[in-house]
ROSE-4610 file (N, C-alpha, C; in Angstrom, 1 decimal, always signed):
// ROSE-4610
residu = [P/P/P/A/A/A/E/E/E/L/L/L/V/V/V/G/G/G/R/R/R/R/R/R/T/T/T/I/I/I/D/D/D/F/F/F/Y/Y/Y/R/R/R/D/D/D/P/P/P/T/T/T/E/E/E/R/R/R/E/E/E/S/S/S/V/V/V/L/L/L/H/H/H/E/E/E/L/L/L/H/H/H/Q/Q/Q/S/S/S/G/G/G/R/R/R/V/V/V/R/R/R/E/E/E/R/R/R/E/E/E/V/V/V/Q/Q/Q/L/L/L/A/A/A/T/T/T/P/P/P/D/D/D/G/G/G/R/R/R/A/A/A/V/V/V/W/W/W/C/C/C/I/I/I/F/F/F/T/T/T/I/I/I/E/E/E/P/P/P/V/V/V/K/K/K/I/I/I/S/S/S/G/G/G/Q/Q/Q/S/S/S/F/F/F/L/L/L/L/L/L/S/S/S/A/A/A/L/L/L/Y/Y/Y/D/D/D/V/V/V/T/T/T/R/R/R/R/R/R/R/R/R/E/E/E/V/V/V/E/E/E/D/D/D/R/R/R/L/L/L/Q/Q/Q/Q/Q/Q/S/S/S/E/E/E/A/A/A/R/R/R/F/F/F/R/R/R/G/G/G/F/F/F/V/V/V/E/E/E/N/N/N/C/C/C/S/S/S/D/D/D/L/L/L/V/V/V/F/F/F/A/A/A/L/L/L/D/D/D/R/R/R/N/N/N/A/A/A/T/T/T/L/L/L/T/T/T/Y/Y/Y/L/L/L/S/S/S/P/P/P/N/N/N/V/V/V/V/V/V/R/R/R/I/I/I/L/L/L/G/G/G/Y/Y/Y/G/G/G/P/P/P/G/G/G/Q/Q/Q/L/L/L/L/L/L/G/G/G/T/T/T/S/S/S/F/F/F/D/D/D/A/A/A/L/L/L/V/V/V/H/H/H/Q/Q/Q/N/N/N/D/D/D/L/L/L/P/P/P/K/K/K/L/L/L/W/W/W/E/E/E/S/S/S/S/S/S/E/E/E/R/R/R/T/T/T/R/R/R/D/D/D/T/T/T/G/G/G/K/K/K/V/V/V/Q/Q/Q/P/P/P/S/S/S/C/C/C/E/E/E/L/L/L/R/R/R/M/M/M/R/R/R/H/H/H/K/K/K/D/D/D/G/G/G/S/S/S/T/T/T/R/R/R/W/W/W/F/F/F/C/C/C/F/F/F/S/S/S/C/C/C/V/V/V/P/P/P/I/I/I/T/T/T/N/N/N/T/T/T/S/S/S/G/G/G/Q/Q/Q/V/V/V/V/V/V/S/S/S/L/L/L/T/T/T/G/G/G/T/T/T/A/A/A/H/H/H/D/D/D/I/I/I/T/T/T/Q/Q/Q/E/E/E/K/K/K/N/N/N/A/A/A/I/I/I/E/E/E/E/E/E/L/L/L/E/E/E/R/R/R]
num = [1/1/1/2/2/2/3/3/3/4/4/4/5/5/5/6/6/6/7/7/7/8/8/8/9/9/9/10/10/10/11/11/11/12/12/12/13/13/13/14/14/14/15/15/15/16/16/16/17/17/17/18/18/18/19/19/19/20/20/20/21/21/21/22/22/22/23/23/23/24/24/24/25/25/25/26/26/26/27/27/27/28/28/28/29/29/29/30/30/30/31/31/31/32/32/32/33/33/33/34/34/34/35/35/35/36/36/36/37/37/37/38/38/38/39/39/39/40/40/40/41/41/41/42/42/42/43/43/43/44/44/44/45/45/45/46/46/46/47/47/47/48/48/48/49/49/49/50/50/50/51/51/51/52/52/52/53/53/53/54/54/54/55/55/55/56/56/56/57/57/57/58/58/58/59/59/59/60/60/60/61/61/61/62/62/62/63/63/63/64/64/64/65/65/65/66/66/66/67/67/67/68/68/68/69/69/69/70/70/70/71/71/71/72/72/72/73/73/73/74/74/74/75/75/75/76/76/76/77/77/77/78/78/78/79/79/79/80/80/80/81/81/81/82/82/82/83/83/83/84/84/84/85/85/85/86/86/86/87/87/87/88/88/88/89/89/89/90/90/90/91/91/91/92/92/92/93/93/93/94/94/94/95/95/95/96/96/96/97/97/97/98/98/98/99/99/99/100/100/100/101/101/101/102/102/102/103/103/103/104/104/104/105/105/105/106/106/106/107/107/107/108/108/108/109/109/109/110/110/110/111/111/111/112/112/112/113/113/113/114/114/114/115/115/115/116/116/116/117/117/117/118/118/118/119/119/119/120/120/120/121/121/121/122/122/122/123/123/123/124/124/124/125/125/125/126/126/126/127/127/127/128/128/128/129/129/129/130/130/130/131/131/131/132/132/132/133/133/133/134/134/134/135/135/135/136/136/136/137/137/137/138/138/138/139/139/139/140/140/140/141/141/141/142/142/142/143/143/143/144/144/144/145/145/145/146/146/146/147/147/147/148/148/148/149/149/149/150/150/150/151/151/151/152/152/152/153/153/153/154/154/154/155/155/155/156/156/156/157/157/157/158/158/158/159/159/159/160/160/160/161/161/161/162/162/162/163/163/163/164/164/164/165/165/165/166/166/166/167/167/167/168/168/168/169/169/169/170/170/170/171/171/171/172/172/172/173/173/173/174/174/174/175/175/175/176/176/176/177/177/177/178/178/178/179/179/179/180/180/180/181/181/181/182/182/182/183/183/183/184/184/184/185/185/185/186/186/186/187/187/187/188/188/188/189/189/189/190/190/190/191/191/191/192/192/192/193/193/193/194/194/194/195/195/195/196/196/196/197/197/197/198/198/198/199/199/199/200/200/200/201/201/201/202/202/202/203/203/203/204/204/204/205/205/205/206/206/206/207/207/207/208/208/208/209/209/209/210/210/210]
x = [-40.8/-41.7/-42.7/-43.3/-44.3/-43.9/-42.6/-42.1/-42.0/-42.2/-42.1/-43.5/-44.6/-45.9/-46.2/-46.7/-47.1/-45.9/-44.7/-43.6/-43.7/-43.1/-43.1/-41.8/-42.0/-40.9/-39.7/-39.9/-38.8/-37.8/-38.4/-37.6/-36.5/-36.7/-35.7/-34.6/-34.7/-33.7/-32.5/-31.3/-30.1/-30.0/-30.4/-30.5/-31.9/-32.6/-34.0/-34.3/-33.3/-33.6/-33.7/-33.2/-33.3/-34.7/-35.5/-36.9/-37.6/-37.3/-38.0/-37.7/-36.5/-36.1/-36.9/-37.0/-37.8/-39.2/-39.8/-41.2/-41.4/-40.4/-40.5/-40.5/-39.6/-39.6/-40.9/-41.5/-42.8/-43.9/-43.9/-45.0/-44.8/-43.6/-43.3/-43.6/-43.1/-43.2/-44.3/-44.8/-45.8/-45.3/-43.9/-43.3/-41.8/-41.1/-39.7/-39.1/-38.1/-37.5/-36.0/-35.6/-34.2/-33.3/-33.8/-33.1/-32.2/-31.0/-30.1/-30.3/-30.6/-30.8/-30.1/-29.7/-29.0/-30.0/-30.2/-31.2/-30.4/-31.1/-30.6/-31.3/-30.5/-31.0/-31.4/-32.1/-32.5/-31.3/-30.2/-29.0/-28.1/-28.5/-27.8/-26.9/-26.8/-25.9/-26.5/-25.6/-26.1/-26.1/-27.1/-27.2/-27.6/-27.1/-27.4/-28.4/-29.5/-30.5/-30.9/-31.3/-32.0/-33.5/-34.1/-35.5/-36.4/-37.5/-38.5/-39.9/-40.7/-42.1/-42.9/-43.9/-44.8/-46.3/-47.1/-48.5/-49.3/-50.1/-50.9/-52.4/-53.3/-54.7/-55.1/-55.6/-56.1/-57.5/-58.4/-59.9/-60.4/-59.8/-60.3/-59.6/-58.8/-58.1/-56.6/-56.2/-54.8/-53.8/-52.7/-51.7/-50.3/-49.3/-47.9/-47.2/-46.7/-45.9/-44.5/-43.8/-42.3/-41.5/-40.3/-39.4/-38.0/-37.3/-35.9/-35.0/-33.8/-32.8/-31.5/-31.0/-29.8/-28.5/-27.8/-26.6/-25.4/-25.5/-24.5/-23.1/-23.1/-21.9/-21.3/-22.1/-21.6/-21.0/-21.7/-21.2/-19.9/-19.7/-18.5/-17.3/-17.6/-16.6/-16.2/-17.2/-17.0/-16.1/-16.5/-15.7/-14.3/-14.0/-12.7/-11.9/-12.6/-11.9/-11.5/-12.5/-12.2/-11.0/-10.9/-9.8/-8.5/-8.6/-7.4/-6.9/-7.9/-7.5/-6.9/-7.4/-6.9/-5.4/-5.2/-3.8/-2.9/-3.4/-2.6/-2.2/-3.3/-3.0/-2.0/-2.1/-1.1/+0.3/+0.4/+1.7/+2.3/+1.5/+2.1/+2.4/+1.7/+1.9/+3.2/+3.6/+4.7/+6.0/+5.8/+7.0/+7.9/+9.1/+10.1/+10.0/+9.1/+9.0/+7.8/+8.0/+7.0/+6.2/+4.9/+4.1/+3.3/+3.3/+2.7/+2.0/+1.1/+0.5/+0.4/+0.7/+0.8/-0.2/-0.8/-1.5/-0.5/-1.0/-0.1/+0.7/+0.2/+0.9/+1.9/+2.1/+3.0/+2.4/+1.1/+0.5/+0.2/+0.5/+0.2/-1.3/-1.7/-3.1/-3.2/-2.1/-2.1/-0.7/-0.7/+0.6/+0.4/+1.2/+0.9/+1.1/+0.3/+0.3/+1.7/+2.6/+3.9/+4.8/+4.3/+5.0/+5.2/+4.3/+4.5/+5.8/+6.0/+7.2/+8.5/+8.3/+9.5/+9.9/+8.9/+9.3/+8.7/+7.9/+7.3/+6.1/+5.5/+4.3/+3.1/+1.9/+0.7/+0.3/-0.3/-0.6/-1.5/-2.4/-3.3/-2.6/-1.4/-0.7/-0.1/+0.1/+0.8/+0.0/-1.2/-2.1/-2.5/-2.4/-2.8/-1.6/-0.4/+0.8/+1.6/+2.6/+3.5/+4.5/+4.8/+5.9/+7.2/+7.4/+8.6/+9.0/+7.9/+8.1/+8.9/+8.8/+9.5/+11.0/+11.3/+12.6/+13.6/+14.9/+16.0/+16.1/+16.3/+16.4/+17.4/+18.5/+19.6/+19.2/+18.2/+17.8/+16.6/+16.0/+14.8/+14.9/+16.1/+16.2/+16.1/+16.6/+16.5/+15.1/+14.4/+12.9/+12.2/+12.4/+11.6/+11.9/+13.2/+13.5/+12.9/+12.9/+12.4/+10.8/+10.2/+8.7/+8.2/+8.8/+8.4/+8.6/+9.7/+10.0/+9.0/+8.7/+7.7/+6.3/+6.0/+4.7/+4.6/+5.7/+5.7/+5.8/+6.6/+6.8/+5.8/+5.2/+4.4/+5.1/+6.4/+7.3/+8.0/+8.2/+9.0/+10.4/+10.9/+12.3/+13.2/+14.5/+15.4/+15.2/+15.3/+15.2/+16.3/+16.1/+17.1/+17.2/+18.4/+18.6/+18.4/+17.6/+17.4/+17.2/+17.3/+17.1/+15.7/+15.1/+13.8/+13.9/+13.1/+13.2/+12.3/+12.8/+12.0/+11.4/+10.3/+9.6/+10.5/+11.5/+12.4/+13.5/+13.5/+14.5/+15.7/+15.8/+16.9/+16.5/+17.5/+17.3/+17.5/+16.8/+16.9/+17.2/+18.0/+18.2/+17.2/+16.7/+15.7/+16.0/+15.7/+15.7/+14.3/+14.1/+12.8/+12.5/+11.3/+10.9/+9.4/+8.9/+7.4/+7.0/+5.7/+5.0/+3.9/+3.7/+2.6/+1.3/+0.2/-1.1/-1.9/-2.4/-3.1/-4.6/-5.3/-6.7/-7.0/-8.3/-8.6/-8.1/-7.7/-7.2/-5.7/-5.1/-3.6/-2.9/-3.6/-3.0/-2.6/-1.4/-1.0/-1.7/-2.4/-3.3/-2.7/-1.8/-1.2/+0.0/+0.7/+1.9/+1.7/+2.2/+2.3/+3.7/+4.1/+5.5/+5.9/+7.2/+7.7/+9.0/+9.3/+10.6/+11.1/+12.2/+12.8/+14.0/+13.9/+14.8/+16.2/+17.2/+18.5/+19.5/+19.0/+19.9/+21.0/+20.7/+21.8/+22.8/+22.4/+23.4/+24.3/+23.7/+24.5/+25.5/+25.0/+25.9/+27.1/+26.7/+27.8/+28.8/+28.4/+29.3/+30.2/+29.6/+30.4/+31.5/+31.1/+32.1/+33.2/+32.9/+34.0/+34.9/+34.4/+35.2/+36.1/+35.8/+36.7/+38.1]
y = [+1.5/+2.3/+3.1/+2.5/+3.2/+4.6/+4.7/+6.0/+7.1/+6.7/+7.7/+8.3/+7.5/+8.0/+9.3/+10.3/+11.5/+12.5/+12.1/+13.0/+13.9/+15.1/+16.0/+15.6/+15.8/+15.4/+16.3/+17.5/+18.4/+17.9/+17.0/+16.5/+15.5/+15.0/+14.0/+14.6/+15.8/+16.4/+16.9/+16.6/+17.1/+18.6/+19.1/+20.5/+20.9/+21.6/+21.9/+22.6/+23.4/+24.1/+23.1/+21.9/+20.9/+20.5/+20.5/+20.1/+21.1/+22.4/+23.5/+23.3/+22.9/+22.6/+21.4/+20.4/+19.2/+19.6/+20.3/+20.7/+21.6/+22.5/+23.3/+22.4/+21.4/+20.5/+19.7/+19.3/+18.6/+19.5/+20.7/+21.6/+22.0/+22.1/+22.4/+21.3/+20.1/+18.9/+17.9/+18.0/+17.1/+15.8/+15.7/+14.5/+14.8/+14.0/+14.1/+12.7/+12.8/+11.5/+11.4/+10.4/+10.1/+11.3/+12.0/+13.1/+12.7/+13.1/+12.7/+13.7/+13.2/+14.1/+13.5/+14.4/+14.0/+14.0/+12.9/+12.8/+12.6/+12.8/+12.5/+11.4/+10.5/+9.4/+9.8/+9.1/+9.5/+9.7/+9.0/+9.2/+10.3/+11.1/+12.2/+11.9/+10.7/+10.4/+10.9/+11.3/+11.7/+10.5/+10.4/+9.3/+10.0/+9.4/+9.9/+8.9/+9.4/+8.6/+9.2/+8.3/+8.7/+8.6/+9.8/+10.0/+10.2/+9.5/+9.6/+9.8/+10.7/+10.9/+10.8/+10.0/+9.8/+10.0/+10.8/+10.9/+9.6/+9.1/+7.9/+8.2/+7.4/+7.4/+6.1/+6.0/+4.7/+4.9/+4.2/+4.3/+5.7/+6.4/+7.7/+8.8/+8.4/+9.4/+9.6/+10.8/+11.1/+11.0/+10.4/+10.2/+10.5/+10.7/+10.8/+9.6/+8.8/+7.6/+7.9/+7.7/+8.0/+6.8/+6.8/+5.7/+6.2/+5.6/+6.0/+4.8/+5.1/+4.1/+4.6/+3.9/+4.3/+4.2/+5.3/+5.3/+5.9/+5.8/+6.4/+5.7/+4.4/+3.7/+4.1/+4.3/+4.7/+6.1/+7.1/+8.4/+8.4/+7.6/+7.5/+7.1/+6.1/+5.6/+6.7/+7.4/+8.5/+9.6/+9.9/+11.0/+10.6/+9.3/+8.8/+8.8/+8.5/+8.5/+9.9/+10.8/+12.2/+12.8/+12.4/+12.8/+12.2/+10.9/+10.2/+10.8/+11.2/+11.8/+13.2/+13.9/+15.2/+15.1/+14.1/+13.9/+13.5/+12.6/+12.1/+13.3/+14.2/+15.3/+16.2/+16.5/+17.3/+16.7/+15.4/+14.7/+14.8/+14.5/+14.5/+15.9/+16.9/+18.3/+18.9/+18.3/+18.9/+18.0/+16.8/+15.9/+16.2/+15.7/+15.9/+14.8/+13.8/+12.8/+13.1/+12.8/+12.9/+11.6/+11.6/+10.4/+10.4/+9.2/+9.1/+7.7/+7.6/+6.4/+6.3/+5.0/+4.8/+3.6/+3.7/+2.5/+1.6/+0.5/-0.5/+0.0/+1.1/+1.7/+2.8/+2.9/+4.0/+5.4/+5.5/+6.8/+7.3/+8.5/+9.1/+9.2/+8.6/+8.7/+9.5/+9.7/+10.5/+11.1/+12.3/+13.0/+13.9/+13.8/+14.5/+16.0/+16.8/+18.3/+18.9/+18.3/+18.9/+18.9/+18.4/+18.4/+19.9/+20.8/+22.2/+22.7/+22.3/+22.8/+22.0/+20.8/+19.9/+20.1/+20.1/+20.1/+21.3/+22.1/+23.3/+23.1/+21.9/+21.6/+21.6/+22.0/+21.7/+20.3/+19.6/+18.2/+17.9/+18.8/+18.6/+18.7/+19.3/+19.4/+18.1/+17.2/+16.0/+14.7/+14.8/+13.6/+13.2/+11.9/+11.4/+11.4/+11.9/+11.8/+10.7/+10.3/+9.2/+9.7/+8.9/+9.2/+9.4/+8.8/+8.9/+10.3/+11.1/+12.5/+13.3/+12.9/+13.6/+13.2/+12.0/+11.4/+11.8/+12.0/+12.3/+11.1/+11.4/+10.3/+9.2/+9.6/+8.7/+7.7/+8.1/+7.3/+6.5/+6.6/+5.9/+4.4/+3.8/+2.4/+1.9/+2.7/+2.3/+2.3/+3.4/+3.5/+2.3/+2.0/+0.9/-0.4/-0.7/-2.0/-2.1/-1.0/-1.1/-1.3/-0.5/-0.5/-1.8/-2.2/-3.4/-4.7/-4.8/-5.9/-5.9/-4.8/-4.7/-5.1/-4.7/-5.1/-6.5/-7.1/-8.5/-9.5/-9.1/-10.1/-9.9/-8.7/-8.4/-8.2/-7.9/-7.7/-6.4/-5.8/-4.6/-4.8/-3.9/-4.0/-3.0/-3.2/-2.2/-0.9/+0.2/+1.5/+1.9/+2.8/+3.3/+4.8/+5.3/+6.7/+7.2/+8.3/+8.8/+10.3/+10.9/+12.4/+12.7/+13.7/+14.2/+15.6/+16.0/+17.4/+18.3/+19.4/+20.5/+21.3/+22.0/+22.8/+23.9/+24.4/+25.5/+25.0/+23.7/+23.1/+22.4/+22.7/+22.0/+20.6/+19.9/+18.5/+18.3/+17.3/+17.0/+15.5/+15.1/+13.7/+13.1/+11.9/+11.3/+9.8/+9.4/+7.9/+7.4/+6.6/+6.1/+4.7/+4.5/+3.1/+3.0/+1.9/+1.7/+0.3/+0.3/-0.9/-1.3/-2.6/-3.1/-3.1/-2.7/-2.8/-3.9/-4.8/-6.0/-6.0/-6.6/-6.8/-8.1/-8.4/-9.6/-10.9/-10.9/-12.1/-12.2/-11.2/-11.1/-10.5/-10.0/-9.4/-7.9/-7.6/-6.2/-5.3/-4.3/-3.4/-2.0/-1.7/-0.3/-0.3/+0.8/+0.9/+2.2/+2.2/+3.5/+3.5/+4.8/+4.8/+6.2/+6.4/+7.6/+8.0/+9.2/+9.7/+10.7/+10.4/+11.2/+12.0/+13.3/+14.3/+14.1/+13.7/+13.5/+14.4/+15.5/+16.4/+17.0/+17.4/+18.0/+17.0/+15.7/+14.7/+14.4/+14.3/+14.1/+15.2/+16.5/+17.6/+17.6/+17.2/+17.2/+16.1/+15.0/+13.9/+14.4/+15.1/+15.5/+16.5/+17.4/+18.4/+17.7/+16.6/+15.9/+15.2/+14.7/+14.0/+14.8/+16.1/+17.0/+17.2]
z = [+24.6/+23.7/+24.5/+25.6/+26.3/+26.8/+27.2/+27.7/+26.7/+25.4/+24.3/+24.0/+24.4/+24.1/+24.8/+24.1/+24.7/+24.8/+24.4/+24.4/+23.2/+23.3/+22.1/+21.3/+20.0/+19.1/+19.3/+19.7/+19.9/+21.0/+21.9/+23.0/+22.5/+21.2/+20.7/+19.9/+19.5/+18.6/+19.5/+19.0/+19.6/+19.5/+18.3/+18.1/+17.8/+18.6/+18.4/+17.1/+16.6/+15.3/+14.2/+14.3/+13.3/+13.1/+14.2/+14.1/+13.3/+13.4/+12.6/+11.1/+10.8/+9.4/+8.9/+9.7/+9.3/+9.0/+10.0/+9.8/+8.6/+8.3/+7.1/+5.8/+5.8/+4.6/+4.5/+5.7/+5.7/+5.1/+5.5/+5.1/+3.6/+3.2/+1.8/+0.8/+1.2/+0.3/+0.7/+1.9/+2.3/+2.8/+2.8/+3.3/+3.5/+4.2/+4.4/+4.1/+3.2/+2.7/+3.0/+3.7/+3.9/+4.3/+5.3/+5.9/+7.1/+7.1/+8.2/+9.3/+10.5/+11.7/+12.9/+13.8/+15.0/+16.2/+16.8/+17.9/+19.2/+20.3/+21.7/+22.3/+22.9/+23.7/+25.1/+25.9/+27.2/+28.1/+27.8/+28.7/+28.1/+27.1/+26.6/+25.4/+25.0/+23.9/+22.6/+21.6/+20.3/+19.4/+18.6/+17.6/+16.3/+15.2/+13.8/+13.2/+12.6/+12.0/+10.7/+9.8/+8.6/+8.8/+8.6/+9.0/+7.8/+7.8/+6.7/+7.3/+6.8/+7.2/+5.9/+5.9/+4.8/+5.3/+4.5/+4.9/+4.5/+5.4/+5.1/+5.6/+5.0/+5.5/+6.0/+7.1/+7.7/+8.2/+7.6/+7.9/+7.7/+6.6/+6.3/+7.1/+8.1/+8.9/+8.4/+8.4/+8.0/+9.1/+8.8/+9.8/+9.1/+9.9/+9.4/+9.9/+9.0/+9.3/+9.3/+10.4/+10.4/+10.6/+10.0/+10.1/+10.4/+11.3/+11.7/+11.4/+10.9/+10.7/+11.3/+12.2/+13.0/+12.1/+11.8/+11.0/+11.8/+13.1/+13.9/+13.6/+13.5/+13.2/+11.9/+10.9/+9.6/+9.7/+10.4/+10.6/+11.3/+12.3/+13.1/+12.2/+11.4/+10.4/+9.5/+8.9/+8.0/+8.6/+9.9/+10.6/+10.8/+11.1/+11.3/+10.0/+8.9/+7.6/+7.2/+7.5/+7.1/+8.0/+9.2/+10.1/+9.6/+9.2/+8.7/+7.4/+6.5/+5.2/+5.5/+6.4/+6.8/+7.3/+8.1/+8.6/+7.5/+6.6/+5.5/+4.6/+4.3/+3.4/+4.1/+5.4/+6.1/+6.0/+6.1/+6.0/+4.7/+3.6/+2.3/+1.8/+2.3/+1.8/+2.5/+3.6/+4.3/+4.3/+3.9/+4.0/+2.8/+2.8/+1.7/+0.6/+0.8/-0.2/-1.1/-2.4/-3.3/-3.3/-3.2/-3.1/-4.5/-5.1/-6.4/-6.5/-7.5/-7.9/-9.4/-9.9/-11.3/-11.7/-12.9/-13.3/-14.0/-14.6/-15.2/-16.4/-16.9/-18.1/-17.6/-16.3/-15.7/-15.9/-16.0/-16.1/-14.7/-14.4/-13.1/-12.8/-11.7/-11.3/-10.0/-9.3/-8.1/-7.9/-7.5/-7.2/-6.0/-5.0/-3.8/-4.0/-3.3/-3.5/-3.3/-2.6/-2.4/-3.6/-4.7/-6.0/-6.4/-6.0/-6.2/-5.6/-4.4/-3.7/-4.2/-4.5/-4.8/-6.3/-7.2/-8.7/-9.4/-8.7/-9.3/-10.1/-10.2/-11.0/-10.0/-10.6/-9.9/-10.1/-9.1/-9.3/-10.5/-10.8/-12.0/-13.3/-13.3/-14.6/-15.1/-14.2/-14.5/-14.5/-13.9/-13.9/-15.3/-15.6/-16.9/-17.8/-17.4/-18.2/-17.7/-18.5/-18.2/-17.1/-16.2/-15.2/-15.9/-17.0/-17.8/-18.1/-18.3/-18.7/-17.7/-16.4/-15.4/-15.2/-15.7/-15.4/-16.5/-16.1/-17.0/-18.0/-19.2/-20.2/-19.9/-19.4/-19.1/-17.9/-17.1/-16.0/-16.2/-17.4/-17.7/-17.6/-18.1/-18.0/-16.5/-15.6/-14.1/-13.7/-14.1/-13.8/-14.3/-15.6/-16.3/-15.6/-15.3/-14.7/-13.3/-12.5/-11.2/-11.2/-12.0/-12.0/-12.7/-13.8/-14.5/-13.6/-12.9/-12.1/-10.9/-10.4/-9.3/-9.8/-11.0/-11.5/-11.9/-12.5/-12.9/-11.8/-10.8/-9.7/-8.5/-8.4/-7.3/-6.0/-6.1/-5.0/-5.0/-3.9/-3.8/-4.2/-5.1/-5.5/-4.8/-4.8/-4.1/-4.7/-3.9/-4.4/-5.3/-6.2/-7.1/-7.2/-7.5/-7.6/-9.1/-9.2/-10.6/-10.5/-11.7/-11.7/-12.3/-11.8/-12.3/-12.6/-13.6/-14.1/-13.3/-12.9/-12.2/-13.3/-13.0/-14.0/-14.6/-13.8/-14.2/-15.1/-15.4/-16.3/-15.6/-14.3/-13.6/-13.3/-12.8/-12.4/-10.9/-10.3/-8.9/-8.8/-7.9/-7.6/-6.6/-6.9/-6.0/-5.8/-4.6/-4.3/-4.5/-5.5/-6.0/-5.6/-5.1/-4.7/-4.9/-5.3/-5.5/-4.9/-4.6/-4.0/-4.9/-5.1/-6.0/-5.2/-5.9/-5.4/-6.2/-5.4/-6.1/-5.9/-6.8/-6.6/-5.8/-5.7/-4.9/-5.5/-6.8/-7.4/-7.3/-6.6/-6.5/-7.7/-8.6/-9.8/-9.5/-9.9/-9.7/-10.7/-10.1/-10.9/-11.0/-10.0/-10.0/-9.1/-9.1/-8.3/-7.5/-6.3/-5.5/-4.9/-4.7/-4.2/-3.8/-3.5/-3.0/-3.8/-3.9/-4.4/-3.5/-2.8/-1.8/-2.4/-2.2/-2.8/-2.0/-2.8/-2.2/-2.9/-3.5/-4.3/-3.4/-2.2/-1.4/-1.0/-0.7/-0.4/-1.6/-2.8/-4.0/-4.3/-4.1/-4.3/-3.3/-2.0/-1.0/-1.3/-1.8/-2.2/-3.3/-4.3/-5.4/-5.0/-4.0/-3.5/-2.8/-2.1/-1.4/-2.3/-3.4/-4.4/-5.3/-5.3/-6.1/-5.5]
């Protein structure tokens, strides 16, 4: 601490312009509350802190009381999560598998953006609707059996082949599989899964069988 006494506050900011912004807030509001700033350590490392400045009076004299809370670890975790989410988004947008999530009532709670390319729908068009609405009526029993057994047993069931409706009215063949998602008590609260487009393979088999 002794080596900090007499130092200028500008020496601690990673970006000197951040200090000007902090001072502007202090002059405007008379205080600074829970502001995230990036500071530099003596060895040049960058650290993230939550910074608070409050005006106080001690023995009739006015002072500025400052407090710092190191949140570097939290920011690093957040940055890694954002990078992982970006990689995941890139994967699901470009892969040939439709990724989905269902609640216990088989209502769609998530649908990967590539549904636009695969089935012609925008993701927002189908959220909140039953997954049944996408499936050919003759294949609904297979869907129900697979999803209900997964939900009831808490175990992944063998994949099944079923047809799904494209927005243009045509049908596509998919290999469907889902995985149970459980809560801390081990109860299945939702399902997540994939549907892999196998239309070309099915058409090729039909051609060979003719």
